[in-house]
LOLORO-394907 format. One record per residue (C-alpha): residue number from 1; residue in one letter; x, y, z. Coordinates in Angstrom, 1 decimal. Example, Ala and Ser with C-alpha at 12.3 -4.5 7.8 and 13.67 -1.06 7.14 Angstrom:
// LOLORO-394907
<atom 1, 'a', <12.3, -4.5, 7.8>>
<atom 2, 's', <13.7, -1.1, 7.1>>
END
This chain:
// LOLORO-394907
<atom 1, 'm', <15.3, -29.5, 11.3>>
<atom 2, 'n', <16.1, -26.2, 9.6>>
<atom 3, 'v', <17.5, -23.5, 11.8>>
<atom 4, 'a', <15.3, -20.3, 11.7>>
<atom 5, 'a', <16.6, -17.6, 9.5>>
<atom 6, 'p', <16.5, -14.0, 10.8>>
<atom 7, 'a', <16.6, -11.0, 8.4>>
<atom 8, 'l', <20.3, -10.3, 7.5>>
<atom 9, 'k', <22.0, -6.9, 7.5>>
<atom 10, 'p', <24.4, -5.7, 4.9>>
<atom 11, 'g', <27.8, -7.1, 5.5>>
<atom 12, 'a', <26.4, -10.6, 6.4>>
<atom 13, 't', <27.8, -13.6, 4.6>>
<atom 14, 'i', <25.7, -15.8, 2.4>>
<atom 15, 'g', <27.0, -19.3, 1.8>>
<atom 16, 'i', <26.5, -20.8, -1.7>>
<atom 17, 'l', <26.7, -24.5, -2.4>>
<atom 18, 'g', <27.9, -24.9, -6.0>>
<atom 19, 's', <30.4, -22.9, -8.1>>
<atom 20, 'g', <29.0, -22.7, -11.6>>
<atom 21, 'q', <27.8, -19.7, -13.5>>
<atom 22, 'l', <24.6, -19.5, -11.4>>
<atom 23, 'g', <26.7, -19.3, -8.2>>
<atom 24, 'r', <28.8, -16.6, -9.9>>
<atom 25, 'm', <25.8, -14.5, -10.8>>
<atom 26, 'l', <24.2, -15.0, -7.3>>
<atom 27, 'a', <27.4, -13.7, -5.7>>
<atom 28, 'l', <27.4, -10.7, -8.0>>
<atom 29, 'g', <23.8, -10.0, -7.1>>
<atom 30, 'a', <24.6, -10.3, -3.4>>
<atom 31, 'a', <27.5, -7.9, -3.7>>
<atom 32, 'r', <25.2, -5.2, -5.1>>
<atom 33, 'l', <23.2, -5.4, -1.8>>
<atom 34, 'g', <26.3, -5.3, 0.4>>
<atom 35, 'f', <26.5, -9.0, 1.2>>
<atom 36, 'k', <29.6, -11.2, 1.2>>
<atom 37, 'c', <29.5, -14.7, -0.2>>
<atom 38, 'h', <31.4, -17.9, 0.6>>
<atom 39, 'i', <31.3, -20.6, -2.1>>
<atom 40, 'f', <31.5, -24.3, -1.1>>
<atom 41, 'a', <32.3, -26.7, -4.0>>
<atom 42, 'p', <34.7, -29.5, -4.8>>
<atom 43, 'd', <35.9, -28.2, -8.2>>
<atom 44, 'r', <38.5, -25.4, -8.0>>
<atom 45, 'd', <38.3, -24.6, -11.7>>
<atom 46, 's', <34.8, -23.1, -11.6>>
<atom 47, 'p', <33.6, -19.6, -12.5>>
<atom 48, 'a', <32.0, -18.6, -9.1>>
<atom 49, 'f', <35.3, -18.7, -7.3>>
<atom 50, 'd', <36.5, -15.7, -9.5>>
<atom 51, 'v', <34.1, -13.3, -7.9>>
<atom 52, 'v', <34.3, -14.1, -4.2>>
<atom 53, 'r', <36.9, -13.7, -1.4>>
<atom 54, 'h', <35.9, -16.7, 0.6>>
<atom 55, 'a', <35.9, -20.3, -0.7>>
<atom 56, 't', <35.9, -23.8, 0.5>>
<atom 57, 'f', <37.2, -26.5, -1.8>>
<atom 58, 'a', <35.9, -29.8, -0.4>>
<atom 59, 'd', <33.6, -32.7, -1.2>>
<atom 60, 'y', <30.0, -32.3, -0.3>>
<atom 61, 'a', <30.3, -35.4, 1.9>>
<atom 62, 'd', <33.1, -33.9, 4.0>>
<atom 63, 'e', <31.3, -33.1, 7.2>>
<atom 64, 'q', <34.2, -31.4, 8.9>>
<atom 65, 'a', <34.5, -29.0, 6.0>>
<atom 66, 'l', <30.7, -28.5, 6.0>>
<atom 67, 'a', <30.7, -27.8, 9.8>>
<atom 68, 'r', <33.5, -25.1, 9.3>>
<atom 69, 'f', <31.5, -23.6, 6.4>>
<atom 70, 'a', <28.4, -23.4, 8.5>>
<atom 71, 'q', <30.3, -21.5, 11.2>>
<atom 72, 's', <31.5, -18.9, 8.7>>
<atom 73, 'v', <28.1, -18.0, 7.1>>
<atom 74, 'd', <24.8, -16.5, 8.2>>
<atom 75, 'v', <22.6, -18.4, 5.7>>
<atom 76, 'v', <23.2, -21.1, 3.1>>
<atom 77, 't', <21.6, -21.4, -0.4>>
<atom 78, 'y', <22.4, -23.5, -3.4>>
<atom 79, 'e', <22.9, -22.9, -7.1>>
<atom 80, 'f', <21.6, -26.2, -8.6>>
<atom 81, 'e', <19.3, -29.0, -7.5>>
<atom 82, 'n', <21.9, -31.8, -7.7>>
<atom 83, 'i', <23.6, -30.8, -4.5>>
<atom 84, 'p', <23.5, -33.9, -2.3>>
<atom 85, 'a', <20.4, -33.5, -0.1>>
<atom 86, 'g', <22.4, -35.0, 2.8>>
<atom 87, 'a', <24.9, -32.1, 2.7>>
<atom 88, 'a', <22.1, -29.6, 2.8>>
<atom 89, 't', <20.4, -31.4, 5.7>>
<atom 90, 'f', <23.6, -31.6, 7.6>>
<atom 91, 'l', <24.0, -27.8, 7.3>>
<atom 92, 'a', <20.4, -27.1, 8.1>>
<atom 93, 'a', <20.9, -28.4, 11.6>>
<atom 94, 'r', <23.6, -25.7, 12.1>>
<atom 95, 'v', <22.6, -22.7, 10.0>>
<atom 96, 'p', <19.5, -21.6, 8.0>>
<atom 97, 'v', <19.4, -23.3, 4.6>>
<atom 98, 'l', <17.1, -21.9, 2.0>>
<atom 99, 'p', <15.3, -23.2, 0.1>>
<atom 100, 'd', <14.5, -25.9, 2.6>>
<atom 101, 'p', <16.5, -29.2, 1.9>>
<atom 102, 'k', <13.1, -31.0, 1.9>>
<atom 103, 'v', <12.5, -29.3, -1.5>>
<atom 104, 'l', <15.6, -30.9, -2.8>>
<atom 105, 'a', <14.4, -34.4, -1.8>>
<atom 106, 't', <11.3, -33.9, -4.0>>
<atom 107, 't', <12.8, -32.1, -7.0>>
<atom 108, 'q', <15.9, -34.4, -7.3>>
<atom 109, 'd', <13.6, -37.3, -8.0>>
<atom 110, 'r', <11.5, -36.9, -11.2>>
<atom 111, 'l', <8.9, -39.3, -10.0>>
<atom 112, 'a', <8.5, -37.6, -6.6>>
<atom 113, 'e', <8.3, -34.3, -8.4>>
<atom 114, 'k', <5.6, -35.4, -10.8>>
<atom 115, 'd', <3.6, -37.0, -7.9>>
<atom 116, 'f', <3.9, -33.7, -6.0>>
<atom 117, 'v', <2.6, -31.6, -9.0>>
<atom 118, 'a', <-0.2, -34.1, -9.7>>
<atom 119, 'g', <-1.2, -34.0, -6.1>>
<atom 120, 'l', <-1.8, -30.2, -6.4>>
<atom 121, 'g', <-4.3, -30.9, -9.2>>
<atom 122, 'v', <-1.9, -29.4, -11.8>>
<atom 123, 'g', <-1.6, -31.1, -15.1>>
<atom 124, 't', <1.4, -33.1, -16.3>>
<atom 125, 'a', <2.1, -35.5, -19.1>>
<atom 126, 'p', <0.8, -39.0, -18.4>>
<atom 127, 'y', <3.7, -40.9, -16.6>>
<atom 128, 'a', <4.6, -44.1, -14.9>>
<atom 129, 'a', <7.4, -45.3, -12.7>>
<atom 130, 'v', <9.8, -47.8, -14.3>>
<atom 131, 'a', <12.3, -49.9, -12.4>>
<atom 132, 't', <12.8, -52.9, -14.7>>
<atom 133, 'p', <12.7, -53.7, -18.4>>
<atom 134, 'a', <9.4, -55.6, -17.8>>
<atom 135, 'e', <7.9, -52.5, -16.1>>
<atom 136, 'l', <9.0, -50.4, -19.1>>
<atom 137, 'c', <7.2, -52.6, -21.5>>
<atom 138, 'a', <4.1, -52.5, -19.4>>
<atom 139, 'a', <4.3, -48.7, -19.1>>
<atom 140, 'i', <4.7, -48.3, -22.9>>
<atom 141, 'e', <1.6, -50.4, -23.4>>
<atom 142, 'r', <-0.3, -48.1, -21.0>>
<atom 143, 'i', <1.1, -44.7, -22.1>>
<atom 144, 'g', <1.7, -45.4, -25.7>>
<atom 145, 'r', <4.3, -44.1, -28.2>>
<atom 146, 'p', <6.1, -41.8, -28.7>>
<atom 147, 'a', <7.3, -41.4, -25.1>>
<atom 148, 'v', <10.4, -40.3, -23.2>>
<atom 149, 'l', <12.2, -42.4, -20.7>>
<atom 150, 'k', <14.1, -40.4, -18.1>>
<atom 151, 't', <16.3, -41.3, -15.2>>
<atom 152, 'r', <14.7, -40.4, -11.9>>
<atom 153, 'r', <17.8, -38.6, -10.8>>
<atom 154, 'l', <20.7, -36.4, -12.1>>
<atom 155, 'g', <19.4, -35.6, -15.6>>
<atom 156, 'y', <19.6, -32.1, -17.1>>
<atom 157, 'd', <20.0, -30.6, -20.6>>
<atom 158, 'g', <18.7, -33.8, -22.2>>
<atom 159, 'k', <21.1, -36.1, -20.3>>
<atom 160, 'g', <19.7, -39.3, -18.9>>
<atom 161, 'q', <16.9, -39.5, -21.5>>
<atom 162, 'a', <15.9, -41.7, -24.3>>
<atom 163, 't', <13.1, -41.2, -26.8>>
<atom 164, 'i', <10.9, -44.2, -27.5>>
<atom 165, 'n', <9.3, -44.0, -31.0>>
<atom 166, 'g', <7.4, -46.6, -33.0>>
<atom 167, 'g', <10.5, -48.6, -33.9>>
<atom 168, 't', <12.4, -48.3, -30.7>>
<atom 169, 'a', <13.1, -51.5, -28.8>>
<atom 170, 'p', <12.4, -51.0, -25.1>>
<atom 171, 'e', <15.5, -52.9, -24.1>>
<atom 172, 'a', <17.7, -50.5, -26.1>>
<atom 173, 'a', <16.1, -47.5, -24.4>>
<atom 174, 'w', <16.6, -49.1, -21.0>>
<atom 175, 'r', <20.3, -49.7, -21.8>>
<atom 176, 'e', <20.7, -46.1, -23.1>>
<atom 177, 'v', <19.7, -44.6, -19.7>>
<atom 178, 'g', <21.9, -47.0, -17.8>>
<atom 179, 'g', <19.3, -49.5, -16.6>>
<atom 180, 'q', <18.4, -47.4, -13.5>>
<atom 181, 'p', <15.1, -46.3, -11.9>>
<atom 182, 'c', <13.3, -44.2, -14.4>>
<atom 183, 'i', <10.0, -42.4, -15.2>>
<atom 184, 'l', <8.3, -42.9, -18.6>>
<atom 185, 'e', <6.4, -39.8, -19.8>>
<atom 186, 'a', <4.1, -39.5, -22.8>>
<atom 187, 'f', <5.4, -37.3, -25.5>>
<atom 188, 'v', <3.4, -34.0, -25.4>>
<atom 189, 'p', <2.6, -32.4, -28.8>>
<atom 190, 'f', <3.0, -28.9, -27.4>>
<atom 191, 'a', <2.6, -25.6, -29.2>>
<atom 192, 'r', <5.5, -23.9, -27.3>>
<atom 193, 'e', <7.5, -24.2, -24.1>>
<atom 194, 'v', <7.4, -21.6, -21.5>>
<atom 195, 's', <8.7, -21.0, -18.0>>
<atom 196, 'v', <7.8, -18.9, -15.0>>
<atom 197, 'v', <10.5, -17.7, -12.7>>
<atom 198, 'a', <9.0, -16.8, -9.3>>
<atom 199, 'a', <10.3, -15.7, -5.9>>
<atom 200, 'r', <8.7, -16.3, -2.5>>
<atom 201, 'g', <9.8, -14.5, 0.6>>
<atom 202, 'h', <9.9, -15.4, 4.3>>
<atom 203, 'd', <6.5, -13.6, 4.7>>
<atom 204, 'g', <4.8, -15.8, 2.0>>
<atom 205, 's', <4.7, -13.0, -0.6>>
<atom 206, 'v', <5.3, -14.2, -4.1>>
<atom 207, 'a', <6.5, -12.1, -7.1>>
<atom 208, 'c', <6.6, -13.6, -10.6>>
<atom 209, 'f', <8.6, -12.4, -13.6>>
<atom 210, 'd', <6.8, -12.3, -16.9>>
<atom 211, 'v', <6.1, -15.6, -18.6>>
<atom 212, 't', <9.1, -16.6, -20.8>>
<atom 213, 'e', <9.0, -18.5, -24.1>>
<atom 214, 'n', <11.9, -20.9, -24.5>>
<atom 215, 'e', <13.5, -22.5, -27.6>>
<atom 216, 'h', <15.7, -25.5, -27.1>>
<atom 217, 'r', <18.2, -27.0, -29.5>>
<atom 218, 'd', <19.7, -30.5, -28.9>>
<atom 219, 'h', <17.8, -30.4, -25.5>>
<atom 220, 'i', <19.7, -27.3, -24.4>>
<atom 221, 'l', <18.1, -23.9, -24.0>>
<atom 222, 'k', <19.2, -21.7, -26.8>>
<atom 223, 'i', <16.8, -18.7, -26.8>>
<atom 224, 's', <14.4, -17.2, -24.3>>
<atom 225, 'r', <11.9, -14.5, -25.4>>
<atom 226, 'v', <9.8, -12.2, -23.2>>
<atom 227, 'p', <6.9, -11.8, -23.3>>
<atom 228, 'a', <5.9, -15.3, -24.4>>
<atom 229, 'a', <3.4, -15.5, -27.3>>
<atom 230, 'v', <0.5, -16.7, -25.2>>
<atom 231, 's', <-2.9, -15.3, -24.3>>
<atom 232, 'd', <-3.4, -13.2, -21.1>>
<atom 233, 'a', <-5.4, -16.1, -19.7>>
<atom 234, 't', <-2.6, -18.6, -20.3>>
<atom 235, 'a', <0.0, -16.3, -18.8>>
<atom 236, 'q', <-2.2, -15.7, -15.8>>
<atom 237, 'e', <-2.7, -19.5, -15.3>>
<atom 238, 'a', <1.1, -20.1, -15.7>>
<atom 239, 'r', <1.8, -17.6, -12.9>>
<atom 240, 'r', <-0.9, -19.2, -10.7>>
<atom 241, 'i', <0.7, -22.6, -11.1>>
<atom 242, 'a', <4.1, -21.3, -10.2>>
<atom 243, 'e', <2.7, -19.5, -7.1>>
<atom 244, 't', <0.8, -22.6, -6.0>>
<atom 245, 'i', <3.9, -24.7, -6.2>>
<atom 246, 'a', <6.0, -22.2, -4.3>>
<atom 247, 'e', <3.3, -21.9, -1.6>>
<atom 248, 'k', <2.8, -25.6, -1.2>>
<atom 249, 'f', <6.6, -26.1, -0.8>>
<atom 250, 'g', <6.7, -23.3, 1.8>>
<atom 251, 'y', <9.5, -22.1, -0.5>>
<atom 252, 'v', <11.9, -19.3, 0.2>>
<atom 253, 'g', <13.9, -18.1, -2.8>>
<atom 254, 'v', <13.6, -18.2, -6.6>>
<atom 255, 'l', <12.3, -21.2, -8.4>>
<atom 256, 'a', <11.4, -21.9, -12.1>>
<atom 257, 'v', <8.5, -23.9, -13.4>>
<atom 258, 'e', <8.9, -25.2, -16.9>>
<atom 259, 'm', <5.6, -25.9, -18.8>>
<atom 260, 'f', <4.2, -27.0, -22.1>>
<atom 261, 'v', <1.6, -24.9, -23.8>>
<atom 262, 'l', <-1.0, -27.0, -25.7>>
<atom 263, 'g', <-2.8, -26.0, -28.8>>
<atom 264, 'd', <-5.8, -24.8, -26.9>>
<atom 265, 'g', <-3.7, -22.7, -24.5>>
<atom 266, 'g', <-3.8, -25.3, -21.7>>
<atom 267, 'l', <-0.7, -26.0, -19.6>>
<atom 268, 'l', <1.2, -29.0, -18.4>>
<atom 269, 'v', <4.1, -28.8, -16.0>>
<atom 270, 'n', <7.3, -30.4, -17.3>>
<atom 271, 'e', <9.9, -29.7, -14.5>>
<atom 272, 'i', <10.5, -27.6, -11.4>>
<atom 273, 'a', <14.0, -26.1, -10.9>>
<atom 274, 'p', <14.4, -25.1, -7.2>>
<atom 275, 'r', <16.9, -22.4, -8.0>>
<atom 276, 'v', <17.6, -19.5, -10.3>>
<atom 277, 'h', <17.2, -20.6, -13.9>>
<atom 278, 'n', <18.8, -20.2, -17.3>>
<atom 279, 's', <15.4, -18.9, -18.7>>
<atom 280, 'g', <15.5, -16.1, -16.2>>
<atom 281, 'h', <18.9, -14.7, -17.3>>
<atom 282, 'w', <17.1, -12.0, -19.3>>
<atom 283, 't', <16.2, -10.4, -16.0>>
<atom 284, 'l', <19.8, -9.2, -15.5>>
<atom 285, 'd', <19.4, -6.5, -18.2>>
<atom 286, 'g', <15.7, -6.6, -19.1>>
<atom 287, 'a', <14.0, -6.0, -15.7>>
<atom 288, 's', <14.2, -3.6, -12.8>>
<atom 289, 'v', <15.4, -6.5, -10.6>>
<atom 290, 's', <17.2, -9.6, -11.6>>
<atom 291, 'q', <16.3, -13.2, -10.6>>
<atom 292, 'f', <19.6, -13.3, -8.8>>
<atom 293, 'e', <19.0, -10.2, -6.6>>
<atom 294, 'q', <15.5, -11.4, -6.0>>
<atom 295, 'h', <16.8, -14.7, -4.7>>
<atom 296, 'i', <19.3, -13.0, -2.4>>
<atom 297, 'r', <16.6, -10.7, -1.1>>
<atom 298, 'a', <14.4, -13.8, -0.3>>
<atom 299, 'v', <17.0, -15.8, 1.5>>
<atom 300, 'a', <18.2, -12.7, 3.4>>
<atom 301, 'g', <14.7, -12.1, 4.7>>
<atom 302, 'w', <14.4, -8.8, 2.7>>
<atom 303, 'p', <11.3, -7.6, 1.0>>
<atom 304, 'l', <10.9, -8.8, -2.6>>
<atom 305, 'a', <11.1, -6.3, -5.4>>
<atom 306, 't', <8.3, -5.9, -7.9>>
<atom 307, 'p', <9.8, -6.8, -11.3>>
<atom 308, 'i', <9.2, -4.3, -14.1>>
<atom 309, 'r', <10.2, -5.4, -17.6>>
<atom 310, 'h', <12.1, -2.8, -19.6>>
<atom 311, 'g', <10.8, -3.9, -23.0>>
<atom 312, 'r', <10.7, -6.9, -25.3>>
<atom 313, 'v', <13.7, -9.0, -24.3>>
<atom 314, 'e', <15.6, -11.9, -25.9>>
<atom 315, 'm', <18.3, -14.0, -24.3>>
<atom 316, 'i', <20.7, -16.1, -26.4>>
<atom 317, 'n', <22.9, -18.7, -24.9>>
<atom 318, 'l', <26.4, -19.0, -26.2>>
<atom 319, 'i', <27.0, -22.7, -26.2>>
<atom 320, 'g', <30.4, -24.4, -26.8>>
<atom 321, 'h', <32.5, -22.8, -29.5>>
<atom 322, 'e', <29.9, -20.1, -30.2>>
<atom 323, 'v', <31.6, -18.2, -27.4>>
<atom 324, 'e', <34.6, -17.6, -29.6>>
<atom 325, 'g', <32.5, -15.2, -31.6>>
<atom 326, 'y', <31.7, -13.0, -28.6>>
<atom 327, 'r', <33.2, -9.9, -30.3>>
<atom 328, 'k', <30.4, -9.6, -32.8>>
<atom 329, 'w', <28.0, -8.8, -30.0>>
<atom 330, 'l', <30.0, -5.9, -28.6>>
<atom 331, 'g', <28.7, -3.4, -31.2>>
<atom 332, 'v', <25.1, -4.6, -31.4>>
<atom 333, 'p', <22.7, -1.9, -30.2>>
<atom 334, 'g', <20.8, -3.1, -27.1>>
<atom 335, 'a', <22.9, -6.2, -26.6>>
<atom 336, 'v', <24.7, -7.0, -23.3>>
<atom 337, 'l', <27.3, -9.7, -23.3>>
<atom 338, 'h', <27.9, -12.0, -20.3>>
<atom 339, 'l', <30.8, -14.4, -20.3>>
<atom 340, 'y', <31.1, -16.9, -17.5>>
<atom 341, 'g', <34.8, -17.2, -17.3>>
<atom 342, 'k', <34.9, -21.0, -17.9>>
<atom 343, 'a', <38.4, -22.2, -18.8>>
<atom 344, 'a', <37.5, -25.1, -21.1>>
<atom 345, 'v', <35.2, -24.8, -24.1>>
<atom 346, 'r', <33.3, -28.0, -24.8>>
<atom 347, 'p', <30.4, -28.9, -27.1>>
<atom 348, 'g', <27.1, -28.4, -25.3>>
<atom 349, 'r', <28.6, -26.3, -22.5>>
<atom 350, 'k', <27.0, -23.0, -21.6>>
<atom 351, 'm', <29.9, -20.5, -21.9>>
<atom 352, 'g', <27.9, -17.2, -21.7>>
<atom 353, 'h', <24.8, -15.4, -22.9>>
<atom 354, 'v', <23.7, -12.3, -24.6>>
<atom 355, 't', <20.7, -10.2, -23.6>>
<atom 356, 'r', <19.0, -8.0, -26.1>>
<atom 357, 'v', <16.4, -5.4, -25.1>>
<atom 358, 'f', <14.0, -3.9, -27.7>>
<atom 359, 'a', <11.4, -1.2, -27.3>>
<atom 360, 'e', <7.9, -2.6, -27.4>>
END
């Protein structure tokens, strides 16, 4: 049972599970509205701790630390979907947790998530549950090739995935993902990838940011562009899908829905992220309200803002050693640099981003 969440007043403390760059930007957004933040995470060497006064360094399974954390905050939220659902459920019996931990149980499992979306009558790629090599072979026969084998849990930025092409041995793909419960999805010959970042408040109101077009490199988001190069009808349908998902979840906070746009303008849902999202980082400088402030408004019980885009916007992720060239962006007109303060530079690690705003 999730404890009811009253509207907060400035000066209240918002607890955040997770200490990465999303937690950092949530805390900065909360500070603009006069809230304090308390970060709970096991890794001391994380960027969110640099911007808050209150921190708990403990494992998510440490119930004594979780109980003390619950007593110190007025509401709890989380920065990424791989927070153990048990920790969120433990907290929800003591303090409001938003979004509801039940959403985590669905979105942490790719099969449950796909079943949820399909149950709404929203399109997805053809898919099948796979728990053994024999089931994988049967699923390939049914779905065809090319296809993508994904672990049901703990995959992001291309991790926990194996592509199955014409010459791929199913056993090799099964070994590549660790021989664990998976979902097989048909490969979608999409025209482009888009996302909708939406917020839903306590009162059921929903506010969507403009549809964003995303370009991935090596399975990692590299560039987001707004507005997406889609028709008005496709953009309207993308927003409707995001609103439907938020409403059916009874969601409170910001979520992102990633979708494939087909050649005829049709849409298939790829993934749901129950949190603020990399493809919404452009809102920090390119809109009248950021996704981070919008999330804080929602979980605090405040009215949502109406997002107004300032112009044509581009967000560029600085990945790995690209961050070492940060100085080149400092003199670029319309560019805003965001560095996350991560100590170690590693290939594939998101180290910062740049937002560029252009007149339309």
